[in-house]
C-alpha positions as CSV (number, residue, x, y, z in Angstrom):
1,M,28.2,22.6,18.9
2,S,28.7,18.9,20.0
3,I,25.0,18.2,19.4
4,I,25.3,19.4,15.8
5,K,28.4,17.4,15.2
6,E,26.8,14.3,16.8
7,F,23.7,14.7,14.6
8,K,25.8,15.1,11.5
9,E,27.7,11.9,12.3
10,F,24.4,10.1,12.9
11,A,22.8,11.4,9.7
12,M,25.7,10.5,7.6
13,K,26.0,6.8,8.7
14,G,25.6,4.4,5.8
15,S,22.7,2.5,7.4
16,L,20.6,5.5,7.8
17,I,21.0,6.5,4.2
18,E,20.2,3.0,3.1
19,I,17.1,3.0,5.2
20,S,16.0,6.3,3.7
21,V,16.5,5.0,0.2
22,A,14.6,1.9,1.0
23,F,11.7,3.9,2.5
24,I,11.5,6.1,-0.6
25,M,11.6,3.0,-2.9
26,G,8.9,1.4,-0.8
27,A,6.6,4.4,-1.1
28,A,7.1,4.4,-4.9
29,F,6.5,0.7,-5.1
30,G,3.3,1.2,-3.1
31,K,2.1,3.7,-5.7
32,V,2.9,1.4,-8.6
33,T,1.1,-1.5,-6.8
34,T,-1.9,0.6,-6.0
35,A,-2.1,1.7,-9.7
36,L,-1.9,-2.0,-10.7
37,I,-4.6,-3.0,-8.3
38,D,-7.0,-0.1,-9.2
39,G,-6.4,-0.1,-12.9
40,V,-5.9,-3.8,-13.8
41,I,-6.7,-6.3,-11.1
42,M,-9.9,-4.9,-9.6
43,P,-11.6,-4.4,-12.9
44,I,-10.9,-8.0,-13.7
45,V,-12.1,-9.1,-10.3
46,G,-15.2,-6.9,-10.8
47,E,-15.9,-8.5,-14.2
48,L,-15.5,-12.0,-12.7
49,T,-18.0,-11.1,-10.0
50,T,-20.5,-9.9,-12.6
51,G,-19.5,-6.2,-12.6
52,V,-19.3,-5.5,-8.9
53,D,-17.4,-2.3,-8.1
54,F,-15.7,-3.0,-4.7
55,K,-15.0,0.6,-3.9
56,A,-18.7,1.4,-4.1
57,M,-19.7,-1.4,-1.7
58,K,-20.8,0.0,1.6
59,Y,-23.3,-0.6,4.5
60,V,-25.3,2.6,5.1
61,L,-25.9,3.3,8.8
62,S,-27.8,6.5,8.2
63,E,-28.9,8.2,5.0
64,A,-27.9,11.8,4.3
65,Q,-30.4,14.4,5.5
66,Y,-31.4,17.4,3.2
67,D,-33.5,20.4,3.8
68,A,-36.2,21.7,1.4
69,S,-33.7,23.6,-0.7
70,G,-31.5,20.6,-1.2
71,K,-28.8,21.7,1.2
72,I,-27.2,18.9,3.1
73,L,-28.0,18.9,6.8
74,S,-26.1,15.7,7.8
75,P,-23.9,13.6,5.5
76,E,-24.4,9.9,4.9
77,N,-22.8,7.6,7.5
78,A,-21.6,4.3,6.1
79,I,-19.2,1.5,6.6
80,Q,-17.0,1.4,3.5
81,Y,-16.2,-2.4,3.5
82,G,-15.5,-2.4,-0.3
83,N,-12.6,-0.1,0.1
84,F,-11.2,-2.4,2.8
85,I,-11.5,-5.3,0.4
86,T,-9.5,-3.4,-2.3
87,I,-6.8,-2.3,0.2
88,F,-6.6,-5.9,1.6
89,I,-6.0,-7.3,-1.9
90,D,-3.4,-4.6,-2.4
91,F,-1.7,-5.6,0.8
92,I,-1.7,-9.3,-0.1
93,L,-0.1,-8.6,-3.5
94,V,2.6,-6.3,-2.0
95,A,3.4,-9.0,0.7
96,F,3.6,-11.7,-2.0
97,V,5.9,-9.7,-4.2
98,M,8.1,-8.8,-1.2
99,F,8.2,-12.5,-0.3
100,L,9.3,-13.3,-3.8
101,L,12.0,-10.6,-3.7
102,I,13.3,-11.9,-0.3
103,K,13.3,-15.5,-1.6
104,M,15.2,-14.5,-4.7
105,T,17.7,-12.5,-2.6
106,N,18.3,-15.4,-0.3
107,R,18.8,-17.8,-3.2
108,F,21.5,-15.4,-4.6
109,K,23.2,-15.2,-1.2
110,S,23.2,-18.9,-0.8
111,S,24.6,-19.5,-4.3
112,E,27.4,-16.9,-3.6
113,E,28.3,-18.6,-0.3
114,K,28.5,-22.0,-2.1
115,A,30.7,-20.4,-4.8
116,G,33.0,-18.9,-2.1
117,E,33.5,-22.2,-0.5
């Protein structure tokens, strides 16, 4: 029974709950950012680059092989570098927004410390 009690104490610590909430919020923030990237930013970037669809960009290593009836024998083998570009832009934007949030939080903390003195 001591293991169950010890686990309960561990699970109910405030820091663990805060980390869990932060993880869930981070996952939700990631979905919002991905929707922003896919739905707003990448179409604008595609338009600026004369209609290039980054997700469709790939380097084909070997073409798909079909038999006479059209049934696929082996799928296409390709390096999907366009998808990497999209995910990299997504990462840069998330990192930048997190930087701004941390910077804003630090500014509030320093102003509270100055007010306390």
